[in-house]
C-alpha positions as CSV (number, residue, x, y, z in Angstrom):
1,M,103.1,106.5,112.4
2,R,102.1,110.0,113.5
3,A,102.4,110.4,117.2
4,G,99.8,112.3,119.3
5,S,99.5,113.3,122.9
6,S,98.9,110.8,125.7
7,H,95.3,109.6,125.9
8,D,93.0,110.9,128.6
9,Q,93.2,108.5,131.6
10,T,89.5,109.0,132.3
11,M,88.6,106.9,129.2
12,Q,85.4,105.0,129.2
13,G,86.2,101.7,127.5
14,F,84.7,98.5,126.0
15,A,86.8,95.4,125.3
16,V,86.4,92.5,122.9
17,V,88.3,89.4,123.9
18,N,88.4,86.3,121.7
19,P,89.2,83.4,124.1
20,R,89.7,81.0,121.2
21,S,92.6,83.0,119.7
22,G,96.1,81.7,119.9
23,R,97.0,79.9,123.2
24,G,93.9,80.9,125.1
25,T,95.4,83.5,127.4
26,S,92.2,85.4,128.0
27,E,91.9,85.2,131.8
28,P,94.8,87.5,132.9
29,I,93.7,89.9,130.2
30,V,90.1,90.0,131.4
31,S,91.3,90.5,135.0
32,E,93.5,93.5,133.9
33,L,90.7,95.0,131.9
34,V,88.3,94.8,134.8
35,R,90.9,96.3,137.1
36,R,91.3,99.2,134.7
37,G,87.5,99.8,134.6
38,F,86.8,98.2,131.2
39,E,83.7,96.1,130.3
40,P,85.1,93.0,128.7
41,H,83.0,91.0,126.2
42,L,84.1,87.4,125.5
43,V,83.4,86.5,121.9
44,R,81.2,83.5,121.4
45,P,80.5,81.6,118.1
46,Q,78.1,83.5,115.8
47,D,78.6,86.7,117.8
48,D,78.2,89.9,115.9
49,I,81.2,91.7,117.5
50,Q,80.9,94.6,115.1
51,A,77.4,95.3,116.3
52,R,78.5,95.1,119.9
53,V,81.4,97.5,119.3
54,A,79.1,99.9,117.5
55,A,76.6,99.8,120.4
56,A,79.4,100.4,122.9
57,I,80.5,103.5,121.0
58,D,76.9,104.7,120.7
59,G,76.7,104.2,124.5
60,G,79.7,106.5,125.1
61,A,82.8,104.3,124.9
62,T,85.8,106.5,124.1
63,V,88.3,103.7,123.6
64,I,88.0,100.1,122.3
65,V,90.3,97.2,123.3
66,V,90.5,94.1,121.1
67,A,92.3,91.0,122.2
68,G,92.6,88.4,119.5
69,G,94.2,87.5,116.2
70,D,94.4,89.5,113.0
71,G,90.8,88.5,111.9
72,T,89.3,89.7,115.2
73,V,91.3,92.9,115.2
74,S,90.4,93.7,111.6
75,A,86.7,93.2,112.3
76,V,86.8,95.6,115.2
77,A,88.9,98.1,113.4
78,D,86.3,98.2,110.6
79,V,84.0,99.8,113.2
80,T,86.4,102.1,115.1
81,A,88.2,103.6,112.1
82,P,85.2,105.3,110.5
83,R,84.0,106.5,113.9
84,Q,87.4,107.7,114.8
85,V,87.5,106.0,118.2
86,P,91.0,104.9,119.4
87,L,91.8,101.2,119.4
88,V,94.0,99.2,121.7
89,V,95.4,96.0,120.1
90,V,96.3,93.1,122.5
91,P,98.2,90.4,120.6
92,T,96.7,87.0,121.5
93,G,96.4,85.3,118.1
94,T,98.7,82.8,116.4
95,R,100.6,85.1,114.1
96,N,99.6,88.6,115.3
97,H,101.0,90.2,112.1
98,F,99.4,93.6,112.6
99,A,100.3,93.8,116.3
100,V,103.9,92.9,115.6
101,D,104.1,95.6,112.9
102,L,102.7,98.1,115.4
103,G,105.7,97.2,117.6
104,L,103.9,95.2,120.2
105,D,105.2,92.1,122.0
106,P,103.0,89.0,121.6
107,S,104.9,87.1,124.3
108,D,103.4,89.2,127.0
109,P,99.9,90.4,126.0
110,V,99.1,91.8,129.5
111,A,102.2,94.0,129.5
112,S,101.3,95.2,125.9
113,L,97.8,96.1,127.2
114,R,99.1,98.1,130.1
115,A,101.7,99.9,128.0
116,C,99.1,100.8,125.4
117,L,96.6,102.1,127.9
118,D,99.3,104.2,129.5
119,G,100.8,105.2,126.1
120,E,100.1,107.7,123.4
121,E,97.8,108.0,120.4
122,R,99.0,107.6,116.9
123,N,97.4,107.3,113.4
124,V,98.1,104.5,111.0
125,D,96.9,103.6,107.5
126,V,94.3,101.1,106.6
127,G,93.4,99.6,103.2
128,D,89.9,99.5,101.8
129,V,88.4,96.7,99.8
130,D,84.9,97.2,98.5
131,G,84.0,99.4,101.4
132,G,85.5,97.3,104.2
133,I,89.0,97.9,105.7
134,F,92.0,95.6,105.8
135,L,94.9,96.0,108.1
136,N,97.5,93.6,106.5
137,N,96.6,92.6,103.0
138,V,94.2,91.2,100.5
139,S,95.5,88.2,98.6
140,F,94.3,86.3,95.5
141,G,95.3,82.8,94.4
142,I,97.3,80.1,96.2
143,Y,97.4,81.6,99.7
144,A,93.7,82.5,99.6
145,R,92.8,79.0,98.5
146,A,94.9,77.4,101.3
147,V,93.2,79.6,103.9
148,R,89.8,78.2,102.9
149,D,91.0,74.6,103.5
150,P,89.9,73.3,106.9
151,D,93.4,71.7,107.3
152,Y,95.2,75.0,107.0
153,R,95.0,76.0,110.7
154,G,96.5,72.8,111.8
155,G,99.2,72.5,109.1
156,R,99.8,75.8,107.4
157,L,103.0,75.0,105.5
158,T,101.9,71.6,104.5
159,T,98.5,72.9,103.1
160,L,100.0,75.9,101.4
161,G,102.8,73.7,99.9
162,G,100.2,71.3,98.5
163,Y,98.3,74.0,96.7
164,A,101.6,75.6,95.4
165,R,102.8,72.2,94.0
166,R,99.5,71.7,92.3
167,A,99.5,75.1,90.7
168,M,103.1,74.8,89.6
169,A,102.5,71.4,88.0
170,G,99.4,72.8,86.1
171,H,96.9,70.7,88.0
172,G,95.0,73.5,89.7
173,H,92.4,76.1,88.5
174,R,93.0,78.9,86.1
175,A,91.5,82.3,85.6
176,L,92.2,85.3,83.3
177,V,92.9,88.3,85.5
178,S,93.2,91.9,84.4
179,T,94.9,94.6,86.6
180,K,97.1,97.6,86.2
181,L,100.8,96.5,85.7
182,P,104.1,98.2,85.5
183,H,105.7,98.2,82.0
184,D,108.4,95.7,83.0
185,V,105.9,92.9,84.0
186,P,105.1,90.6,81.1
187,S,101.3,90.4,80.3
188,D,101.5,86.6,79.8
189,A,103.1,86.0,83.2
190,R,102.2,82.8,85.2
191,V,101.1,84.2,88.6
192,G,100.4,82.1,91.7
193,A,99.3,84.9,94.0
194,I,98.5,88.6,93.9
195,I,99.0,90.4,97.2
196,V,97.8,93.9,97.8
197,S,99.2,95.2,101.2
198,N,98.7,98.1,103.5
199,N,102.2,99.6,103.2
200,A,105.3,97.7,102.1
201,Y,106.3,94.2,103.2
202,N,109.8,92.7,103.8
203,F,109.1,89.1,102.9
204,F,112.6,88.0,104.0
205,A,112.4,89.4,107.6
206,A,113.2,86.9,110.4
207,P,110.3,84.8,111.6
208,G,108.3,86.7,114.3
209,S,109.8,90.1,113.5
210,R,108.1,93.1,111.9
211,L,107.2,92.5,108.2
212,R,106.4,96.2,107.6
213,A,108.8,98.9,108.8
214,R,106.1,101.5,108.8
215,L,102.3,101.7,108.7
216,D,102.0,105.4,107.7
217,S,103.5,105.7,104.2
218,G,100.0,106.3,102.7
219,E,100.7,103.6,100.0
220,L,99.4,100.3,99.0
221,W,101.9,97.8,97.7
222,V,101.2,95.2,95.1
223,Y,103.2,92.0,94.7
224,L,102.9,89.4,91.9
225,M,104.2,86.0,93.0
226,G,105.3,84.1,89.9
227,L,105.1,80.4,89.1
228,P,108.3,78.9,87.6
229,R,107.9,77.4,84.1
230,F,109.0,73.8,84.6
231,R,107.3,70.4,84.9
232,R,110.1,68.4,86.5
233,P,109.6,66.4,89.8
234,F,109.6,68.4,93.1
235,P,108.6,71.8,91.6
236,L,108.3,73.3,95.1
237,V,111.9,72.5,96.0
238,Q,113.1,74.0,92.7
239,A,110.9,77.1,93.4
240,L,112.5,77.5,96.8
241,Q,116.0,77.1,95.2
242,E,115.0,79.9,92.7
243,V,114.1,82.2,95.6
244,W,117.4,81.4,97.4
245,T,119.6,82.1,94.4
246,T,117.8,85.2,93.1
247,G,116.7,86.7,96.4
248,S,113.1,87.2,95.1
249,F,110.0,85.3,94.1
250,T,108.1,88.3,92.8
251,L,107.4,89.1,89.2
252,G,106.8,92.7,90.2
253,A,106.3,94.9,93.2
254,W,105.1,98.5,93.2
255,A,103.4,101.2,95.2
256,T,100.0,102.7,94.4
257,D,97.0,104.4,95.9
258,E,94.5,102.2,94.1
259,Q,94.5,98.7,92.6
260,V,91.6,97.1,90.7
261,V,91.7,93.3,90.1
262,A,89.1,91.9,87.7
263,S,88.7,88.2,86.7
264,D,86.7,86.2,84.2
265,C,85.5,83.8,86.9
266,R,85.3,83.5,90.7
267,I,88.8,83.4,92.2
268,P,89.9,82.7,95.8
269,V,90.2,85.9,97.9
270,A,91.5,86.3,101.5
271,E,91.5,89.4,103.6
272,D,93.8,89.6,106.7
273,G,94.1,85.8,106.7
274,E,90.4,85.1,106.4
275,Y,88.7,83.7,103.3
276,R,86.2,86.2,101.8
277,H,83.4,84.3,99.9
278,D,81.3,87.5,99.8
279,L,83.6,89.5,97.5
280,S,83.3,89.4,93.7
281,S,85.0,90.8,90.7
282,P,86.1,93.5,90.1
283,Y,87.9,94.0,93.4
284,R,88.8,97.6,94.1
285,M,91.5,98.3,96.8
286,T,92.5,101.8,98.0
287,I,94.5,103.3,100.9
288,K,93.1,105.4,103.7
289,P,96.1,107.3,105.1
290,G,96.0,107.7,108.9
291,A,92.4,106.5,109.1
292,L,92.9,104.3,112.2
293,R,93.6,105.8,115.7
294,V,95.5,103.5,117.9
295,L,97.0,103.7,121.4
296,L,100.6,102.5,121.5
297,P,103.4,102.4,124.1
298,T,105.2,105.7,124.5
299,R,108.5,105.6,122.7
300,P,111.5,106.7,124.6
301,P,113.5,109.5,123.1
302,R,116.2,108.3,120.7
303,P,119.8,109.1,121.5
304,A,121.2,112.2,119.8
305,S,124.6,110.7,119.1
306,L,125.7,108.7,116.1
307,S,128.8,106.7,115.2
308,L,130.5,108.1,112.1
309,R,133.1,105.8,110.5
310,W,135.1,106.0,107.3
């Protein structure tokens, strides 16, 4: 992330607060926003929050605050990025993947809000899929299908595991997909998911920790999640054992600045954890380096001494 100077404290701001996100911690956030001179808007069902954010910017807003989960943040960033208006992310969702990768603390969203408003401006990358941005990833296959299931929010692992078992046993759907592959990936591979991410992921990071070490590499990363070739009982358990013993469940992972995925029929697609029924093949994803301006806590200077051992 490229650092900039501290933001002007005379900012005129507008805030989008999703009271249904996560644990419903909107009241103290709204109070802090009002105290700081912001106009908070509480999201209601069927709200067009993008239109409200655009209207606020047209009315002179110089910074936008968004309090919510990844879906809410992504929708607001889709407006602020092309207009080059700084964004403050307040992590109040369930997973808060983007906020955590920004280095924010979801356990105290009010403290995160204060630190960001008093912090400094930086630029981070965003991905683009068919003209709209994504902050985390676009996924095809098992995960995207699970996200569409109404039971997913209440039982993520159970729902995801059910679709994974069905796919591995050969009882799910099938599509022929064409996309650019490295030479070492077999063209007849059985793939359960394709994930195209904004910067590189560490899928084996500890739960709740950052999955992406940086958000300014200027690269998309593509991951092919393979399906084991067996039809014995309990295929999901055996797949987990395979991951444990090999340290990987990817058929391939590589960096690129563009990835196009085409299919011979409609396939499940999710963007930043939300099912996208409006996208269709071919799906074109690119990277927009440094396209999103964000306000983040000022980082203390790092110590100048190192411990050298031999």
